[in-house]
C-alpha positions in Angstrom: 119.1 -32.3 6.3 119.0 -32.6 10.1 122.8 -32.0 10.2 122.3 -28.5 8.7 119.7 -27.7 11.3 122.0 -29.1 14.1 125.0 -27.1 12.8 123.0 -23.8 12.9 121.7 -24.5 16.4 125.2 -25.6 17.7 126.8 -22.4 16.4 124.3 -20.3 18.2 124.5 -22.3 21.3 128.3 -22.3 21.3 128.2 -18.4 21.4 125.7 -18.5 24.3 127.8 -21.0 26.2 130.9 -18.9 25.7 129.2 -15.8 27.1 127.9 -17.9 30.0 131.3 -19.3 30.8 133.0 -15.9 30.7 130.4 -14.2 32.9 129.8 -16.8 35.6 131.6 -19.6 37.4 135.1 -18.2 36.6 138.1 -19.7 38.4 139.4 -17.6 41.3 142.7 -17.0 43.1 141.8 -18.8 46.3 142.9 -22.4 46.8 141.5 -24.8 49.3 143.9 -27.0 51.3 142.5 -30.4 52.2 142.3 -31.4 55.9 144.9 -34.2 55.5 147.3 -31.7 53.9 146.8 -29.2 56.8 147.6 -31.9 59.3 150.8 -32.7 57.4 151.8 -29.1 57.2 151.3 -28.7 61.0 153.9 -31.4 61.5 156.3 -30.1 58.9 159.2 -27.8 60.1 157.9 -24.2 59.8 160.6 -23.0 57.4 159.7 -25.8 54.9 155.9 -25.5 54.9 155.5 -23.2 52.0 157.6 -25.0 49.3 155.1 -27.8 48.6 151.4 -27.4 49.5 148.6 -29.5 47.9 145.7 -27.2 47.0 142.5 -27.1 44.9 141.5 -23.9 43.0 138.2 -22.5 43.9 135.6 -20.7 41.8 135.2 -16.9 42.0 131.6 -17.4 43.0 132.6 -19.1 46.2 132.6 -17.1 49.5 135.8 -15.3 50.0 137.4 -14.5 53.4 138.4 -11.1 54.6 141.7 -10.4 52.7 145.0 -10.2 54.6 146.8 -6.8 54.4 149.6 -6.5 51.8 153.1 -7.0 53.0 155.3 -4.0 53.2 158.6 -4.1 51.2 161.6 -4.8 53.4 164.9 -3.0 53.4 168.5 -4.0 54.1 170.4 -7.1 53.4 168.5 -10.4 53.7 169.6 -12.9 56.4 171.6 -16.0 55.4 169.6 -18.4 53.3 167.3 -15.7 51.9 167.3 -13.4 48.9 165.4 -10.2 48.1 162.8 -10.8 45.5 161.8 -8.4 42.7 158.7 -7.6 44.7 160.7 -6.5 47.8 160.3 -9.6 50.0 162.9 -11.8 51.6 162.4 -15.3 50.2 164.2 -18.6 51.0 167.1 -19.1 48.6 165.7 -22.2 46.9 162.7 -20.2 45.6 165.1 -18.7 43.1 164.7 -21.8 41.0 160.9 -21.3 40.9 161.2 -18.1 38.8 158.5 -15.4 38.9 155.4 -16.3 40.9 152.3 -17.4 38.9 150.3 -14.9 41.0 152.1 -11.6 41.7 151.8 -10.3 45.3 149.6 -7.2 45.9 151.0 -3.8 45.8 151.7 -2.3 49.2 150.1 1.2 49.3 148.7 1.8 52.8 151.1 3.7 55.1 149.0 2.7 58.1 150.1 -0.9 58.0 153.6 -1.5 59.3 153.6 -5.2 60.2 153.4 -7.9 57.6 152.5 -10.5 60.1 148.8 -11.7 59.8 146.8 -11.5 63.0 145.9 -14.9 64.4 142.3 -15.6 65.6 140.7 -18.4 67.5 141.6 -21.6 66.3 113.2 -56.4 28.0 113.8 -57.0 24.4 112.2 -57.2 21.0 112.9 -57.1 17.3 112.6 -54.4 14.7 109.2 -54.8 13.0 107.8 -53.2 9.9 104.9 -50.8 10.6 101.7 -50.6 8.8 101.5 -46.9 8.4 102.4 -45.1 5.2 106.1 -44.2 4.6 105.2 -40.5 4.3 103.4 -40.5 7.7 106.3 -42.4 9.3 108.9 -40.0 7.9 107.0 -37.0 9.4 107.1 -38.7 12.8 110.8 -39.4 12.5 111.5 -35.8 11.5 109.6 -34.6 14.6 111.6 -37.0 16.8 114.9 -35.8 15.2 114.1 -32.2 16.2 113.7 -33.3 19.8 117.0 -35.1 19.6 118.6 -31.9 18.2 117.5 -30.1 21.4 118.9 -33.0 23.5 122.3 -32.7 21.8 122.4 -28.9 22.2 121.7 -29.2 26.0 124.2 -32.1 26.4 127.0 -30.2 24.5 126.3 -27.0 26.4 126.6 -28.8 29.8 129.8 -30.5 28.7 131.4 -27.3 27.4 130.5 -25.4 30.6 131.9 -28.2 32.8 135.1 -28.6 30.7 135.8 -24.8 30.8 135.3 -24.6 34.6 135.5 -27.8 36.6 137.8 -29.4 34.0 140.4 -26.6 33.9 140.6 -25.7 37.6 144.0 -26.4 39.1 144.6 -29.2 41.6 148.1 -30.0 42.6 151.2 -28.5 44.3 151.7 -24.8 45.0 154.5 -22.9 46.7 154.1 -19.8 48.9 156.2 -18.0 51.4 156.6 -19.9 54.7 154.8 -16.9 56.4 152.0 -16.8 53.9 148.5 -15.9 55.3 146.3 -19.0 55.8 142.5 -18.3 56.1 140.7 -20.6 58.5 136.9 -21.2 58.3 135.6 -22.3 61.7 132.5 -24.5 62.4 130.6 -21.6 63.9 130.9 -19.5 60.7 133.7 -17.2 61.9 137.0 -16.7 60.1 140.6 -16.1 61.2 144.0 -15.7 59.7 147.2 -17.5 60.8 150.6 -17.5 59.2 151.5 -20.8 57.6 154.7 -21.2 59.6 152.7 -20.5 62.8 150.1 -23.2 62.1 149.7 -25.7 65.0 147.4 -28.7 65.6 145.3 -26.6 68.0 144.3 -24.4 65.1 142.7 -27.3 63.3 140.4 -28.5 66.1 137.3 -26.6 65.0 137.8 -25.6 61.4 135.7 -26.6 58.4 138.2 -25.6 55.7 141.3 -23.5 55.0 142.3 -21.5 51.9 145.2 -19.5 50.7 145.2 -16.7 48.1 147.6 -16.3 45.3 147.2 -12.5 45.6 148.4 -12.3 49.1 151.8 -12.5 50.9 154.6 -12.8 48.4 152.4 -14.4 45.7 152.1 -18.0 44.7 153.8 -20.5 42.4 151.9 -23.3 40.6 154.4 -26.1 40.9 152.7 -28.8 38.9 149.2 -30.3 38.5 148.4 -33.6 40.1 147.8 -36.6 37.8 144.2 -37.1 36.5 141.9 -38.0 39.4 138.7 -39.7 38.3 137.4 -40.5 41.8 134.0 -38.9 42.1 131.3 -37.9 39.7 132.0 -37.7 35.9 130.3 -36.2 32.9 131.4 -37.4 29.4 130.4 -36.2 26.0 131.6 -36.7 22.4 130.7 -37.4 18.8 131.8 -39.7 16.0 130.6 -42.2 13.5 127.8 -44.5 14.7 126.0 -47.3 13.0 122.3 -48.4 12.6 121.6 -51.9 11.5 118.5 -52.2 9.2 116.8 -55.2 7.5 118.4 -56.4 4.3 121.8 -56.1 5.9 121.8 -52.4 5.4 124.1 -50.5 7.8 123.3 -46.8 8.1 126.4 -44.9 9.2 126.2 -41.3 10.2 127.2 -38.7 12.8 126.4 -39.9 16.3 126.6 -38.3 19.8 127.3 -39.7 23.2 126.6 -38.4 26.7 127.2 -40.1 30.0 126.9 -39.4 33.7 128.3 -41.6 36.4 130.6 -42.1 39.4 134.1 -43.4 39.8 134.5 -45.1 43.2 138.3 -45.2 42.5 140.7 -43.5 40.1 140.6 -46.4 37.6 137.1 -47.8 37.7 133.7 -46.2 37.1 130.0 -46.9 36.4 128.0 -44.6 34.2 124.5 -44.1 32.7 125.3 -44.0 29.0 123.3 -42.6 26.1 124.0 -42.5 22.3 122.0 -40.5 19.8 122.2 -41.1 16.1 119.8 -39.5 13.7 119.5 -37.9 10.3 116.9 -36.9 7.7 116.3 -35.1 4.4 113.4 -34.6 2.1 113.2 -38.3 1.2 114.6 -40.3 4.1 114.9 -40.2 7.8 115.9 -42.4 10.8 116.8 -42.3 14.5 118.6 -44.7 16.7 118.6 -43.9 20.5 120.4 -46.1 23.0 120.2 -45.8 26.8 122.0 -48.1 29.2 124.7 -48.7 31.8 128.5 -48.9 31.2 131.5 -50.0 33.3 134.9 -48.4 32.5 138.3 -49.5 33.6 141.7 -47.9 33.0 144.4 -50.4 34.1 147.2 -49.1 31.8 148.9 -45.7 32.2 151.7 -44.5 29.8 152.7 -41.0 30.9 149.5 -39.0 30.2 147.9 -41.7 28.1 145.6 -44.1 29.8 144.2 -47.3 28.1 141.5 -49.7 29.1 138.3 -51.6 28.2 134.6 -50.9 28.8 131.5 -53.1 28.7 127.8 -52.0 28.8 124.3 -52.7 27.7 120.8 -51.4 27.7 117.8 -50.7 25.4 117.6 -49.1 22.0 114.7 -47.3 20.3 114.8 -46.8 16.5 112.8 -46.0 13.5 113.4 -45.5 9.7 111.4 -44.6 6.7 111.8 -43.1 3.2 112.4 -43.7 -0.4 115.6 -45.7 0.0 115.2 -46.9 3.6 112.9 -49.7 4.9 110.0 -48.6 7.1 110.8 -49.9 10.6 110.0 -49.1 14.2 110.9 -50.9 17.4 113.0 -51.4 20.4 115.5 -54.1 21.4 118.3 -54.7 23.9 122.0 -54.2 23.0 125.4 -55.2 24.4 128.5 -53.0 23.9 132.2 -53.8 24.4 135.2 -51.8 23.3 138.4 -50.0 24.0 139.2 -46.6 25.7 142.1 -44.3 25.2 142.3 -41.1 27.3 144.9 -38.4 27.2 144.8 -36.3 30.4 144.6 -32.6 29.8 144.4 -31.7 33.5 143.7 -33.3 36.8 140.0 -33.2 36.1 139.8 -33.3 32.3 140.6 -35.9 29.7 140.4 -36.2 25.9 138.9 -39.6 25.1 138.7 -41.9 22.1 136.3 -44.9 22.0 136.1 -47.8 19.7 132.8 -49.7 20.2 131.3 -53.1 19.1 127.6 -53.4 19.5 125.6 -56.7 19.4 121.8 -57.0 19.2 121.1 -60.4 20.7 117.3 -60.5 20.0 117.4 -58.9 16.5 116.6 -60.7 13.3 119.3 -62.8 11.6 120.2 -60.0 9.1 120.6 -57.3 11.8 122.3 -59.3 14.6 125.9 -59.0 13.5 128.5 -57.0 15.5 128.4 -53.3 14.5 131.4 -51.1 15.0 131.5 -47.3 15.8 133.9 -44.8 17.2 133.8 -41.4 18.9 136.1 -38.6 20.2 135.1 -36.5 23.2 135.9 -35.2 26.7 135.5 -36.6 30.2 135.2 -34.2 33.1 135.8 -35.5 36.6 
């Protein structure tokens, strides 16, 4: 059966995908600070700037700035309002509640460096019809089409796994650093400079393109909590479940089906996507495929902690065929309309676990294949 073939291919591809994810596009220790956050920090009292910084984790393949020198351990009693951390740095007293940093600071080894202060730089429709060719010939054509759909599923799943393991898992939210933590500034002319966070001024922001901080510099970094799921922007979704294929004689062929979608969310709650669903199966005696391609609108108006609920509506064109000893010989294309419900559990700021319940309607189909058909799937949405 085609499922056996699919299972073998998916096991092989899962191993290839795992190797690819582990060897490229890994998440790094640099975090980019948005421009609006930099402007807010420049207006914040210097001693309070490090305790709450909104930042987005970068990939290790991104360009990295020249590292700041490690801080030398300090000696003596800390001033009022500070304590001596286990790594030998004076920290504001309220950092005690943060525990150990998520990133440990670098080890100080160079005796040539005696100053921990970073150096500042410059600032149509139809119906399913019976075909005249023999059932055996039609079955061979269907099996050939099923093999192509197997390849499409492997590619779609591989892309989804790669995105979920990288883009979906990267941290976006609040971090905490020492008030004097090194801040790397990337200027419009391509140059770089370093300024201490508590020395940042609006003048430093006049000609910069971006700014980053490293968890492996200064006194380390604390990850204080990821931001709620942020769907705004592009989205890739993939999943699998039970799909349905309506055949003449009120036969309803239920089997494993796959869904892949790519689209854009102009806001955190509403998105438009190009949606595809692939359902197929075959054995020695029977075979069929049912492919849908269309557009879909999704809306998440209800949020209950990490659970988000909402409806979706879509429609498009389907292409299908069937043949075999126990299936009617059909081939054709027809429009479809889909409505249903969405439930998404947020796993991170950019990744959600989704459940979909779908009702399909085939408005131009024959009377015995025009009824509403239900299906469901479970998958992931990467934002």
